[in-house]
N, C-alpha and C positions, 0 to 999 in steps of 0.2 A: 605715370602719364604716358600717352601714346605719341606725343609730339616728338619728332625725329630731330636730333640735334647733332650737328657735324662739328667736330673739334679739330682744327688744323694747327698743329705745332710740331716743329721739327724735334723738340725735346720730348722724349718719352715721359719723363717726370712731370712736365708741365701738363701733358695730356691726361696723366693719371690724377693729378690734383684737380683738374677741371672735372673729369668723370666722377671722381669721388664726391665733389661738392654737389654736382648735379643729381647724383644718386641720393644724396641726403635730402634733396628736395623733391624726391620721387620722380625725378627725370631719368629713367634708366634706358630709354632708347636712343643711345648714343652710338655714333660712328666716328672713327678716327682716320686721320690722314697725317703723314709725317712730311710731305712736301706738296709743292703747288701742282705737279702733274697728277698725283694721286687725288688731291683735292678737287681738281677740275673734273676728272672722271666721276668720282663719287658724287659730287654736286649735281652733275647732269643726270646720273642714273637714279639716285636716291631722292632727289628733290627735297632737302632738308627744310624743316619748319624755321630752324634757326641755326646759324653758323657762328662759331667762335673762331676768329682768324688771327693768328699770330702775324704781326706786321713784318717780321724779318725771317724769311725762309731762305735756304740755301740756293733754290732755283727760282727765286722771284725777287724783284726788286721793290722794296717799299710797298706801294699801294697798287702795284701792277696786277696782283691777284684779285684784290677787291674789285677793280674795274672789270676785269675778265668775268668774274662771277655775276656781277651786275648786268653785263651784256647778255648773259644766258638767262637771267631772271631779273628784270629791273625791280621787282617788287620784293626781292630777297631781304630777309632780315639777317644782317650781318653785324656782328659786334667785333671790333678790332681789340686785340690784346697785345700789350707791349710793356716791357720793363723801362721803355723810354717814355716818360710822362710829360715831355716837353709840350708847351701849349701849341706850337706850331705843327707839331706831329698830329696831335689830337684834332685840331682845326681842319687840317688837310684831310684827314680821314672822314671826318663828318661832312665836309664840303663835297667829297667825292662819292658820298652815299652810304657810309657806315651809319648804322642806326644809334650806336653808342660805342664807348671806348672803356676798357678795363685796363687799369695799370697794375702790373705784377709788382710785388705780390698783393694779392687781393683777399679780402675776407670772404668766407663762405656766404655770409649774410648778404654782402654786396652783390655777388655773383647771382645768388638766387633772386634778389630784388630785380636785377637787369633782365634775367631770365623770364621771371613772371610778368614783368612789364611788357617785354617784347612778344610774349606768347598770349597775352591777354586778348 
C-alpha cells in the first residue's frame, strides 16, 4: 500500500515491531524517527498519512509532541502508543487530538485494525 506511515519511538526494538506488523498488513511505506526533533522535521517534510507516536520520548514531555504535530497539520491522523494504559493518559491523548491509542504490548491484529480504520 502506498500510504506513508511515520513511526516515532525512541526504542529501536519498538519501531521494528511496529514496522514488521505494518509490513505484514502490506503497509511498507514507513518512515522512522527516534526522537521528537527528528519526528517534527520528518512530519513537516514527508506529510505522513498516519503517525504512530510513542507518548514518552527523551526530548518531549508526554503529549507535547502530539500538540506540536497537530499545530502543523490539525487534520493529522496520530495514534498514540504507550506501555502506560492508564485511563487518564488515554483520555488526555484523545482529548488533545489523538485519533486512537495503542497500549504496548499490542497484537498485530489490533495494530492492523487501527491502521486500516485510520486510513479508510
